[in-house]
matplotlib code that plots the C-alpha trace (Angstrom):
import matplotlib.pyplot as plt

x = [-125.1, -128.6, -131.2, -133.3, -136.9, -139.9, -142.4, -145.1, -145.1, -145.4, -148.2, -149.9, -148.8, -151.0, -154.0, -154.0, -153.6, -156.2, -158.5, -158.0, -158.7, -161.3, -160.7, -162.2, -164.4, -167.3, -166.0, -162.9, -159.6, -159.4, -156.1, -155.0, -153.3, -150.8, -151.2, -148.8, -151.2, -154.6, -152.2, -150.3, -153.6, -155.5, -153.7, -153.0, -156.5, -157.6, -155.8, -156.0, -160.4, -161.2, -159.2, -159.7, -161.4, -159.7, -159.5, -156.3, -153.7, -152.8, -149.7, -146.9, -145.7, -142.4, -144.7, -143.6, -145.0, -148.1, -150.6, -149.0, -150.0, -153.2, -153.6, -152.5, -155.4, -158.1, -157.0, -156.7, -160.1, -161.8, -160.1, -161.8, -165.7, -165.5, -164.1, -167.2, -169.3, -168.3, -168.9, -171.7, -173.4, -171.3, -171.9, -170.6, -167.3, -166.0, -166.3, -162.8, -162.4, -159.9, -158.2, -156.2, -153.6, -152.0, -149.3, -146.5, -143.1, -140.9, -141.9, -140.2, -137.1, -136.4, -136.8, -134.1, -131.6, -130.1, -128.6, -126.5, -125.7, -125.8, -124.9, -128.8, -130.0, -128.5, -129.2, -131.0, -134.4, -134.1, -130.9, -130.8, -132.5, -135.9, -135.6, -135.8, -138.5, -140.4, -140.0, -141.2, -144.9, -144.9, -144.2, -147.3, -149.4, -148.5, -149.4, -152.7, -153.1, -152.4, -154.4, -157.2, -157.7, -156.7, -155.3, -153.1, -151.3, -148.9, -147.9, -148.7, -144.8, -143.9, -145.4, -143.0, -140.4, -138.4, -138.9, -136.8, -138.9, -136.6, -136.4, -139.8, -140.9, -137.7, -139.4, -142.6, -141.4, -139.2, -142.2, -144.2, -141.4, -141.8, -144.8, -144.6, -142.1, -143.4, -147.1, -144.7, -143.1, -146.2, -147.7, -151.1, -153.5, -153.4, -157.0, -156.0, -153.3, -154.3, -153.7, -150.6, -151.6, -149.7, -147.6, -148.7, -145.2, -145.9, -144.2, -146.9, -144.7, -144.6, -147.6, -147.1, -149.0, -147.3, -148.6, -151.7, -151.6, -150.9, -154.1, -156.0, -154.6, -155.8, -158.8, -160.1, -157.8, -155.6, -152.9, -149.9, -147.2, -143.7, -141.8, -141.8, -142.6, -139.9, -138.2, -135.4, -136.3, -138.5, -134.6, -133.6, -135.6, -136.2, -132.4, -132.2, -135.2, -133.0, -129.8, -131.8, -133.2, -129.6, -128.4, -131.0, -130.5, -127.1, -128.0, -130.6, -128.0, -125.0]
y = [25.3, 24.8, 27.0, 28.7, 27.2, 29.5, 28.9, 31.0, 29.1, 25.7, 27.3, 28.0, 24.8, 23.2, 25.0, 23.9, 20.8, 20.9, 22.0, 19.2, 17.1, 14.7, 14.2, 17.8, 18.0, 18.7, 19.9, 21.9, 20.4, 20.8, 23.3, 23.3, 27.3, 27.4, 31.5, 33.8, 36.7, 38.7, 40.8, 37.9, 35.2, 38.7, 38.5, 35.0, 33.9, 36.6, 34.3, 31.0, 31.2, 29.9, 27.5, 25.7, 25.4, 26.5, 25.5, 28.4, 26.3, 29.1, 27.5, 30.3, 29.5, 31.0, 34.6, 36.4, 37.0, 35.9, 38.6, 39.6, 36.0, 36.5, 39.7, 38.3, 35.4, 38.1, 39.9, 36.6, 36.1, 39.7, 39.4, 36.2, 37.3, 40.5, 39.0, 36.2, 39.4, 40.6, 37.9, 36.2, 36.1, 33.9, 30.2, 28.2, 27.3, 30.9, 30.9, 29.8, 28.2, 28.6, 26.3, 27.7, 25.0, 24.7, 27.5, 26.4, 28.6, 25.7, 24.2, 26.8, 27.4, 23.2, 23.7, 26.9, 25.2, 28.7, 27.3, 24.9, 28.0, 31.2, 32.7, 32.4, 34.7, 37.3, 36.4, 38.8, 37.5, 34.5, 32.9, 29.5, 30.6, 31.4, 28.7, 26.1, 27.9, 27.5, 24.0, 23.8, 25.5, 23.7, 20.0, 20.8, 21.8, 19.2, 16.6, 17.9, 17.8, 14.1, 13.5, 15.2, 14.3, 17.7, 17.3, 20.1, 22.1, 25.3, 28.5, 32.1, 32.3, 33.6, 36.5, 38.5, 40.4, 39.1, 35.6, 32.9, 31.6, 29.4, 27.3, 27.8, 25.6, 23.3, 22.3, 22.2, 20.1, 17.7, 17.3, 16.3, 13.6, 12.2, 11.8, 9.7, 7.7, 6.8, 6.3, 3.4, 2.4, 2.0, -1.7, -1.0, -2.4, -0.6, 1.0, 2.5, 4.5, 8.1, 10.1, 12.1, 15.6, 17.8, 20.5, 23.6, 24.7, 29.3, 32.3, 34.2, 37.8, 37.4, 39.9, 42.2, 40.1, 42.2, 44.6, 43.6, 43.0, 46.1, 47.7, 44.4, 45.5, 49.2, 48.7, 46.4, 47.8, 45.4, 45.8, 45.2, 44.3, 45.6, 42.5, 38.5, 37.4, 35.9, 37.4, 37.3, 39.3, 41.5, 42.2, 42.9, 45.3, 47.2, 47.5, 48.9, 51.0, 52.6, 53.0, 54.3, 56.5, 57.5, 58.1, 61.2, 62.5, 62.8, 64.4, 67.2, 68.1, 67.8]
z = [-188.5, -188.2, -189.2, -186.7, -186.9, -188.1, -184.9, -186.3, -189.6, -188.0, -186.1, -189.1, -190.8, -187.7, -188.3, -191.7, -191.0, -188.6, -191.5, -193.0, -191.0, -191.0, -187.2, -186.6, -188.8, -185.8, -183.2, -182.8, -181.0, -177.1, -176.4, -173.1, -172.9, -170.2, -168.9, -167.7, -167.2, -168.8, -170.8, -172.1, -172.7, -174.9, -178.2, -178.2, -177.4, -180.5, -182.7, -181.2, -179.9, -184.2, -184.3, -180.7, -177.8, -175.1, -171.2, -169.9, -167.0, -164.5, -163.3, -162.2, -158.5, -159.3, -159.2, -155.7, -154.0, -153.1, -153.1, -156.8, -157.7, -157.2, -158.0, -161.3, -161.5, -160.1, -163.7, -165.8, -164.5, -164.8, -168.7, -169.3, -168.2, -169.7, -173.0, -172.5, -172.1, -175.5, -177.3, -175.3, -179.3, -180.0, -179.8, -176.2, -177.9, -177.8, -173.3, -172.2, -169.0, -166.2, -164.0, -161.6, -160.2, -156.6, -156.4, -154.1, -154.4, -153.2, -156.8, -158.0, -155.7, -157.0, -160.4, -160.3, -157.8, -156.7, -154.0, -156.0, -158.9, -157.1, -160.3, -161.8, -159.4, -161.3, -164.5, -166.6, -168.7, -171.0, -168.8, -167.3, -164.7, -166.9, -168.9, -165.8, -164.7, -168.3, -167.9, -165.3, -165.9, -169.2, -168.0, -165.6, -167.9, -170.7, -167.6, -166.9, -171.1, -170.9, -168.0, -169.0, -172.9, -174.5, -177.6, -177.4, -175.1, -175.2, -173.5, -173.7, -172.4, -176.5, -177.1, -174.5, -176.2, -173.2, -173.5, -175.6, -178.5, -179.2, -175.9, -175.3, -178.3, -177.6, -174.8, -175.7, -178.5, -176.4, -173.5, -176.0, -176.9, -173.3, -173.0, -176.4, -175.0, -171.9, -172.8, -175.5, -172.3, -170.6, -169.8, -169.7, -172.7, -175.0, -175.1, -171.1, -172.6, -173.0, -175.7, -176.4, -176.6, -178.9, -178.2, -180.7, -181.4, -181.6, -181.7, -180.4, -180.6, -184.8, -186.2, -183.8, -181.1, -178.3, -179.8, -180.1, -176.6, -175.6, -177.4, -175.7, -172.2, -172.8, -174.5, -171.2, -168.8, -167.6, -165.2, -166.7, -163.8, -164.4, -163.5, -165.1, -161.7, -159.5, -156.5, -158.4, -162.0, -159.3, -157.4, -161.0, -161.7, -159.1, -159.2, -162.8, -162.5, -159.6, -161.4, -164.7, -162.1, -160.2, -164.6, -164.7, -161.7, -162.6, -165.6, -164.1, -161.5, -164.0]

ax = plt.figure().add_subplot(projection="3d")
ax.plot(x, y, z, "-o")
ax.set_aspect("equal")
plt.show()
């Protein structure tokens, strides 16, 4: 039986490697951080900011409806602005840039393929629908990191207790391998091949990461959504809440 990886330990080991690397004596490595929302970004940035020059990549075509997508993006931008104001006495390296990728919900529907796999629509979180969604968003981030010269890429997704951290990290590692293999297969001269960004292993829910995100969200007054994002998670969440309310009503009036 394969032993489960300790991704939080791998994260710490990579930070140690960076601290000892001659490559990063005079500069922080550049990290592209895929982010799903402001609350999930909050505690993740707290752990990363001392070690990386961070750019947040907001690519979440799963989010439904479009007004919810915009609300989460606005909340993320609000948080980053407030955070920067709070840390304004620090060096310019503390600035976190925000890249907004295009929103096309068709990308999500194509990835989860409900038409051919209708059972995915009823899955709870951590199912194959979610894994396809992880891959879609992380691949977009990995390609952007490659094309724009980042040293690392990772995602905030593992901070959620509802997300499968093992699957998230497996996808990230596989994407790094795919980029490396594509580069090796390319006929471009070596000096013209972009350096492949490393995937930063992490399990951000560890060390009370999720709890810390709740605390920071309260401190900044952040909007916290009550469903993951896609139309299927919204429907499932509403069904679950309705069932809970029906049970409560049955107990009260029995």
